[in-house]
N, C-alpha and C positions, 0 to 999 in steps of 0.2 A: 931561636924559639926555646931551646933547651932551658935557658935561664928564665924566660918570661913565664913559663908554665908553673914555676915555683913561687911566683909572686902572690901576695895576699890579694884578695878580691878588691879591697880598697885601693891598693896601688895600681891594679889593672884599670880600674875605673878612672883613676887620676891620669894615667898614661893615655887612655883612650880619649877622654874628654878634653884634657888640657894640651896634649901633644898630637892628637889625631893619629895615634899609633895604630897602624893596621895590624901589627902583631898582637897588640893587646885586644883589639876588637875580635880577631879570630879566636884567641884564647877564651874570651868571654863567651863567644858563641858555642865553642866546644863544651864549656862548663855547663851550659844551659840546654844542650841537646837532650840530656836525660829528662828534664822538665817537659820538653816538647813531646818526647816519647810517652811519658806518663799521661799527658793530656790526650794524645792520640789514642792510647790504649783504652781510654774511657769513651772516646767518641766513636771508635770503630764499630762498636756493637749497635750503633744507632743509624748506620748508613748502608746503602747498597753495596754488594760485594764487588762491584766494578771498580771501586776505589781501593787502592792498596795502602798499606801502612806507610810506605815510603812517600806516596803522593801527599798524604796528610802531613807528614813530617816536613816535607818541602814547603807546604803552605804555611805551616807553623813557624818555620825559619823566617819567613817574610815578616810575620808578626813580631817575632823576637827582635829582628834588626830594627824595625820601626820603634819598638819599645825602648831599645837601647839608645836610639837617637834622642828620644824625648825624656829619658830618665835623668833626674837630678840626683846624683849619688851623694850629694852633700846634705840632703834633707833627712837622712837617717831612716829611710823607709827600705824594707827588704825588696830587692829587685824582683825576686820570684813572685811576691805578692802583687807588685805593680805590673809585671809582665803577663801573668797568667790570663787575665781576661782579654788582653790584647792578642795573645797567641791564639786563644780560642776564637776570638772575633775574626782574625785573619783566615783561619781555617774555614769557618762557616761563611764568611764573605765570598771566598773562592767557590765553595760548594753552591751557594746561592747563585753566583754568576754563571755556573754551569747548569743551573736550573735542574737540580737533582731530585726534587720532590714532585711526583706526578699530581695533577689536579685531583684525580680520584682519591688519592690518599689524604689530601688536604680536606676534601669534602667529608671523608669518613671520620677524620679527627674532629671536625666541627660537630658532626652528628653525635659522636660519642660524648663530647663535652656537654652537649645540650641534654642528652638522655641522663647523664650522670647528675647534672644540676637539677633536672626535673625530679628525679627520684630522691635526691637529698632533701629537696623542699617538701616533697610529699611524705617521706618517711621520718623526717626530722633527725636523720642520722646518715652515716655512710652506707650505701647499698652494698650488698654482698655480690660476689661474682654471679651467683645463681639468679639474683634479682635483675642484674644487668643483662644477663643472657636472655632472660624471659622478656624483658622490655624491648630488647633489640631483636628478639625472635631469631636467635642464633643457637646453633649447636655448640657443644664444648670446643670442638675442633675449629669451627668458624670464628668463635669468640677469640680463641688463642691467636689465630691468624690475623684477626683484626687488630689486636693489641700489638702484634709484631709489626704490622704495616704502619700503624699510626705512630709508633715509637720513632720512626725515621723522619717524621714530618715536623717542621717548625722547631728543630733543635730542642727536643724535650728536655728541659732543664730548669731548675729553680732560678738559674741566673737570668732567665728571660721573663720570669713571672711579673716583675715590677719594673721592667726597663722603661716604662713610660714616666717614671718619677723624674721630676725636674732636676734633682741633684745626681742622677745617675747611679744611685746605690745598687749594690748587687746583694741578693739574698744570701748567696754563699758566704760573702764577707761578713754579713750580719750574724750568721750562725756561729762563725768562728770567733770574732772579736770586734769590739768597737774601740779598743784601746788606742789604736794608732791613728784614729781619724781626727779631723779638725773639729774644734769645739762647736762650730755652728751646725755641724752635721749630727751631733749627739742626739738631739731631740728626734730627728727623723729616724735615726737608727733605732733608738729605744722604742719609738711608737711602732715601727715596722716589726721590730723584734717581738713586741707584745702580740701583735696581730698574727704574726707567723707562728708564734708559740701556741696561740689559741687554735690555729688551724691544724698544726701538727698534732696537738693533743687529741684531736678528734679522729685522727687516722686510725685504721685498724692496726693492731700490734705489729704485724709483719711489715706493713708499709712504713710504719713509724721507725722501725729498726733499720730498714733499708736506707731511709732518708738520713738517719743519724750516721750510719757507717759510711755512706757515700759522701755526704757533704761535711760532716764534722771530722770523721776519722780519715777521710780522703782515700778510702779503699776503692778499687775498681769493682765492677759488677761481678767479675769472676772471683775476686777475693771474697766478696760478700757471700757469694754462693757457697764457697768453701766453709765460711764461718757458720752459715745457716743450714748447710747441708741440702742445698737446693741447686738446680741447674742455673746456669747463667741466663738462659732464656726466661726462666721463671722469675729470677731477680729483676730482669729487664721489665717484665710485665708489672711486677709490684711497683717498680719505680715509676713507670708510665702512669699507672692509676693514681699513685700518690700525687704526682705533679698535677694531674687534672683536678683532683680533689682540692689541692691547695690553691690552684688557679681560681677555682670556683669560689672558694672562701674569700680569697683576697680581692677578687673582682667586686664582691659585695661590699668591700670596705674601700672601694676605689676613691670615693670622695675624700675620705680621711687621708689616704695615702698621697693623693695628688694635691691635697690642701688647697 
């Protein structure tokens, strides 16, 4: 192993794929454990305390191994780009299997989305926290608790906003780049990018900044809190509200997205 961990990544992939080298496989896993830990660090703030960091890393390793089996290293695509959604998917698949989101939280998330959409239609703009609290008939403390609860439901993420699309595009990928995609996907990417840009442009400034730092700059919520001088809990709230607003906007464009 002393020699193999000095090999370039291309050579490791060649040994693993062509020679079925167990040593190369293990070295590749070790090299991508930091990616799993980065993903888990972002997910941890959205799930109940009963799950540990190590639990989620273990779930992520399953996704990593599956991605490694399917990955074609000769296509010239970065493995981290290919593996990231599969690692996240494996983690959330396991959490869903364990039925970690209570029915009451799902119901509250649905109600919040309906109220938010109703106010946006009525006001012709994004409602403020005060307007949402008044419509929901909640105190400030109750409102904050509601946002914290619904944040753990349904994998609150832009990655799920358009998962119904036929070609399986991911919003996060669209925000970053379309340069590595196949030619027949470019129209879908550009159209979705336009619609998403439209929706993001309508977000309140703080929510817009959180979305940019989280999805474009790939910062964790804690790191964003440090940049914006806000608590991680507050950043989580801003992220949750932004996602619900974007979902509402994109759902109104559903026919265009699903073509």
